C-alpha positions, 0 to 999 in steps of 0.5 A: 811843748817847746815854744808854748809858755803857760798862761795861768788863770786865777784858779790855775794859780790857786791850784798850783799853790795848793799843791805846794807841800811847804809853808805858804809863807815861803812862797810869799818870801820868794815872791817879794825877795825876787821882786825886790831884786828886780826893782833894784836891778831895773832902777839902780839910781832910785833912792825912795820907794813907796809900796802901796799894800792892800789887805790880801796876799798881794799886800803880803808880797808888798811887805816883803818887797819893802823889807828887801829894799830896806835891807838894800839901804833904800828909803822905803815907806809902805802906804797901807790902804787897810786897817792892819788889824784886819790883816790875816795869815801870811800877810799879817806875818810879813806886815809884822816883820816889816814894822819890826825893822822900822819901815814907816807905815803911812796912810797917804802916798808921798813923793817917791822915785818908784811906786810899787803896786801891791793892792790886788792880786790874781784873785781880784775880779770886778770893779774896784770899790770907789776908795780903791779906784781913788788909790789907783788914780793916785798911783797913776798920777804919781810922777814916777814909774809904777811897778805892779806885783803879779798883775796891775791892780784892776786887771782881771788876771783870768781874762784881761778885762779892765772894767774900771780903774786899773794901774798903768804899770811900767813893769809887772813882776809876776810870780811863777808864770804869766797870767792870762790877763798879762797876755791879752788886751786890754790887761796887757796894755796896763802891764808894761814890761813883764818879768817872771819870778820863780817861787818854787812851784811846779808847772802844771798844765794850763788851758791857755798858752802863749806862742813864743819865738822858739816855736816858730824857730822849730818849724821843720824844713821841707824835705825833698819829697814833700809837697804842698799838702805834706808841708801843712794844710790850713783852712781859714773860715771867716769874712762878712760884708765889710770885713774881708780884710781879716781872713785875707790877712790870716790866710796870707800869714799862714802862707808866710809862716810856711803852710804848703796849702791854704784854703779860705772858706768864705761867704759865697756872695763875697767869693769874687773879692777873695778870688781876685785878691789871692794868688796862692790861697784857694777859696771855697764859697759857702752859704751866706745871707743877704748881708754876706754873713755865713749861715748855719748851712755853711757848716757843711763846707767848713767841715768838708774842708777841715777833714783834710786840714792840719789846722783850722782858723775860725773867726777873722771877720766872721761877724756876730749874727745869730747864723754865724 
């Protein structure tokens, strides 16, 4: 659908790669070459690049990036964080190619104009081991911009979680499509600017998608015979004691986005707060406890309101009580 960009989890990316009918090293070559082109475009005056490579496919991408930069007559060195004897598959092949053309392989990072993070890829989850966390800390401490390949190391690609150390990137060059972890916090705050490289995979249905400006531009104009119900009916469910602002802002956003009719289903003990604030939004009081939080009985009011709605927003200011 126009205006909705696919967001990939690690499993969805793996499925897209498995559906590819060519040699998988072709994907790695396209990813690395595309990233190298973006690096040269973004940092045209940079002369020294340090590419920090791990032992998986992300490291393999890094070896290809190093080759591309070397061929562009930049000074490149690979900071190899694993025993090269443990490299396997496509990563071992791209490592061999990089070494054959004379790219230095070093154990510790040295000053560079740009640092490239190729430690972990989309398949990583959990906390980095202490040694890897130290490496991430070294990259973050470098007086140079860090560019992450696919996703900043330490960020969970499927959830955006950052349970421990994570790379703070100025730019993330991601492959095929944006990952969920690049769109939601806290992962998005580690990603910097995001560029997507097409590596020749078919786009598949994803569980999550990101709204783009195209979708808002596609909102149809109201016709002469439209009324408030035909122009879009939205129900907002939320609110609790001390958390009245969130549903108010959500309801106002729905009105500003063009909805013709907005109803807020809110705790009955707080209904006067909402009624006193809203001019265009109607309120429906629902059963709540003594703390002003919706109870299971509120479901009746929610379902009744939702029957005629085109969209229902549940959650702003709702709280986390067992009843809600």
